[in-house]
C-alpha positions as YAML, in Angstrom:
chain: A
units: angstrom
residues:
- id: 1
  name: MET
  ca: [-4.79, 20.09, 12.66]
- id: 2
  name: PHE
  ca: [-3.74, 17.79, 10.21]
- id: 3
  name: VAL
  ca: [-0.72, 16.35, 10.77]
- id: 4
  name: ALA
  ca: [0.45, 12.94, 8.44]
- id: 5
  name: PRO
  ca: [2.06, 10.36, 11.02]
- id: 6
  name: GLN
  ca: [5.65, 9.79, 9.76]
- id: 7
  name: ASN
  ca: [5.63, 6.56, 8.31]
- id: 8
  name: ALA
  ca: [3.08, 4.31, 7.14]
- id: 9
  name: ASP
  ca: [2.78, 1.49, 10.55]
- id: 10
  name: LEU
  ca: [1.65, 5.22, 12.33]
- id: 11
  name: LEU
  ca: [-0.82, 5.59, 9.52]
- id: 12
  name: LEU
  ca: [-2.20, 2.82, 9.49]
- id: 13
  name: GLN
  ca: [-2.32, 2.52, 13.48]
- id: 14
  name: GLU
  ca: [-3.82, 6.52, 13.71]
- id: 15
  name: ALA
  ca: [-6.57, 5.52, 10.75]
- id: 16
  name: GLU
  ca: [-7.99, 2.45, 13.41]
- id: 17
  name: LYS
  ca: [-7.83, 4.55, 15.82]
- id: 18
  name: GLU
  ca: [-9.67, 7.07, 14.43]
- id: 19
  name: ALA
  ca: [-12.33, 4.25, 13.43]
- id: 20
  name: LEU
  ca: [-11.41, 5.57, 9.69]
- id: 21
  name: TYR
  ca: [-9.35, 2.40, 8.38]
- id: 22
  name: LEU
  ca: [-12.55, 1.34, 6.41]
- id: 23
  name: ASN
  ca: [-12.79, 4.56, 4.87]
- id: 24
  name: LEU
  ca: [-9.58, 4.81, 3.82]
- id: 25
  name: ILE
  ca: [-9.51, 1.22, 2.06]
- id: 26
  name: GLU
  ca: [-12.60, 2.56, 0.37]
- id: 27
  name: GLN
  ca: [-10.62, 5.58, -0.49]
- id: 28
  name: ILE
  ca: [-7.70, 3.97, -2.49]
- id: 29
  name: ASN
  ca: [-9.73, 1.66, -3.81]
- id: 30
  name: LYS
  ca: [-12.21, 4.21, -5.25]
- id: 31
  name: ASP
  ca: [-8.73, 6.43, -6.74]
- id: 32
  name: PHE
  ca: [-7.06, 3.18, -8.07]
- id: 33
  name: ASN
  ca: [-10.48, 2.54, -10.19]
- id: 34
  name: LEU
  ca: [-10.87, 5.85, -10.76]
- id: 35
  name: ALA
  ca: [-7.44, 5.46, -12.67]
- id: 36
  name: ASN
  ca: [-8.15, 2.34, -14.53]
- id: 37
  name: GLU
  ca: [-6.48, 0.04, -12.04]
- id: 38
  name: GLY
  ca: [-8.91, -1.84, -10.78]
- id: 39
  name: ILE
  ca: [-7.93, -3.03, -7.49]
- id: 40
  name: ASP
  ca: [-10.07, -4.13, -4.61]
- id: 41
  name: PHE
  ca: [-8.87, -4.56, -1.13]
- id: 42
  name: PRO
  ca: [-11.00, -6.27, 0.84]
- id: 43
  name: LEU
  ca: [-13.04, -4.10, 3.83]
- id: 44
  name: SER
  ca: [-11.10, -7.57, 6.10]
- id: 45
  name: ILE
  ca: [-7.48, -6.45, 5.17]
- id: 46
  name: SER
  ca: [-4.60, -5.82, 7.45]
- id: 47
  name: PRO
  ca: [-2.64, -2.92, 8.15]
- id: 48
  name: ASP
  ca: [0.40, -5.21, 6.83]
- id: 49
  name: GLU
  ca: [-1.19, -7.06, 4.24]
- id: 50
  name: LEU
  ca: [-2.84, -3.72, 2.84]
- id: 51
  name: LYS
  ca: [0.54, -2.08, 3.04]
- id: 52
  name: ILE
  ca: [2.05, -5.23, 1.15]
- id: 53
  name: GLN
  ca: [-0.13, -5.50, -1.65]
- id: 54
  name: LEU
  ca: [-0.19, -1.82, -2.16]
- id: 55
  name: HIS
  ca: [3.91, -1.71, -2.69]
- id: 56
  name: GLU
  ca: [3.65, -5.00, -4.42]
- id: 57
  name: LYS
  ca: [1.26, -2.96, -7.14]
- id: 58
  name: ILE
  ca: [3.23, 0.08, -7.08]
- id: 59
  name: TYR
  ca: [6.63, -2.11, -7.94]
- id: 60
  name: ARG
  ca: [4.81, -3.59, -10.52]
- id: 61
  name: MET
  ca: [3.31, -0.35, -12.41]
- id: 62
  name: ILE
  ca: [6.69, 1.27, -12.26]
- id: 63
  name: GLN
  ca: [8.24, -1.42, -13.79]
- id: 64
  name: TYR
  ca: [5.44, -2.11, -16.51]
- id: 65
  name: LYS
  ca: [2.93, 0.34, -16.90]
- id: 66
  name: PHE
  ca: [4.64, 3.85, -15.75]
- id: 67
  name: ALA
  ca: [2.45, 6.03, -17.85]
- id: 68
  name: GLU
  ca: [-0.52, 4.69, -15.72]
- id: 69
  name: TYR
  ca: [1.72, 4.88, -12.80]
- id: 70
  name: LEU
  ca: [1.97, 8.65, -13.37]
- id: 71
  name: ASN
  ca: [-2.03, 9.04, -14.13]
- id: 72
  name: LEU
  ca: [-2.89, 7.00, -10.79]
- id: 73
  name: LEU
  ca: [-0.70, 9.78, -9.12]
- id: 74
  name: TYR
  ca: [-1.99, 13.00, -10.42]
- id: 75
  name: ILE
  ca: [-5.67, 11.39, -9.86]
- id: 76
  name: ILE
  ca: [-5.07, 10.42, -6.17]
- id: 77
  name: ASP
  ca: [-2.95, 13.40, -6.18]
- id: 78
  name: VAL
  ca: [0.30, 12.81, -4.59]
- id: 79
  name: SER
  ca: [2.81, 15.96, -4.62]
- id: 80
  name: GLU
  ca: [5.11, 16.41, -7.32]
- id: 81
  name: ALA
  ca: [7.16, 17.90, -5.30]
- id: 82
  name: GLU
  ca: [7.59, 14.97, -3.13]
- id: 83
  name: ILE
  ca: [8.04, 12.36, -5.91]
- id: 84
  name: LYS
  ca: [10.45, 14.40, -7.19]
- id: 85
  name: LYS
  ca: [12.28, 14.15, -3.46]
- id: 86
  name: LEU
  ca: [12.61, 10.31, -4.08]
- id: 87
  name: ASP
  ca: [15.71, 8.48, -4.60]
- id: 88
  name: GLY
  ca: [14.26, 6.18, -7.88]
- id: 89
  name: SER
  ca: [17.73, 3.99, -7.94]
- id: 90
  name: ASP
  ca: [16.07, 1.08, -6.37]
- id: 91
  name: LEU
  ca: [13.00, 0.36, -7.72]
- id: 92
  name: VAL
  ca: [11.67, -1.81, -3.97]
- id: 93
  name: ILE
  ca: [12.48, 1.23, -1.79]
- id: 94
  name: LEU
  ca: [11.23, 3.56, -4.31]
- id: 95
  name: ALA
  ca: [7.60, 1.81, -4.77]
- id: 96
  name: GLU
  ca: [7.83, 1.40, -0.73]
- id: 97
  name: GLN
  ca: [8.24, 5.22, -0.69]
- id: 98
  name: VAL
  ca: [5.53, 6.18, -3.38]
- id: 99
  name: SER
  ca: [2.98, 3.50, -1.60]
- id: 100
  name: PHE
  ca: [3.47, 5.44, 1.78]
- id: 101
  name: LEU
  ca: [2.85, 8.82, 0.03]
- id: 102
  name: ILE
  ca: [-0.05, 7.37, -1.50]
- id: 103
  name: LEU
  ca: [-1.56, 6.39, 1.53]
- id: 104
  name: LYS
  ca: [-0.58, 9.65, 3.39]
- id: 105
  name: ARG
  ca: [-3.08, 11.32, 0.87]
- id: 106
  name: GLU
  ca: [-5.47, 8.68, 1.00]
- id: 107
  name: TRP
  ca: [-5.14, 9.13, 4.68]
- id: 108
  name: GLN
  ca: [-5.29, 13.15, 4.69]
- id: 109
  name: LYS
  ca: [-8.57, 12.82, 2.02]
- id: 110
  name: VAL
  ca: [-10.29, 10.53, 4.65]
- id: 111
  name: TRP
  ca: [-9.52, 12.42, 7.42]
- id: 112
  name: PHE
  ca: [-10.33, 16.23, 5.92]
- id: 113
  name: ARG
  ca: [-13.90, 14.71, 4.95]
- id: 114
  name: ASN
  ca: [-14.41, 13.16, 8.30]
- id: 115
  name: PHE
  ca: [-13.04, 16.31, 10.22]
- id: 116
  name: TYR
  ca: [-15.31, 18.91, 7.73]
- id: 117
  name: LYS
  ca: [-18.59, 16.71, 7.79]
...
């Protein structure tokens, strides 16, 4: 049964434990490229660095490329209901929360693909 981890650190730990961390990076790269937001995280990126760089990318997109940001959320299939629950008054915190939602959705895809193969 799939249960999403409660924060990004736990999610990344679980991905490593399940030996699916590289699949997670590949899924993130694939979906960002589908959204024409070229991002190319190297497979050697550490979980902490992945979290930081994803947060920075989302922060910049919210600030400067809002339409592309919305398109990215659509392509990744992040829950609109979960996005609407977030408080957008602090962009840094918002970007961190959205980054976690993206990680959570991408992890779900990787986990299900692995579980049902």
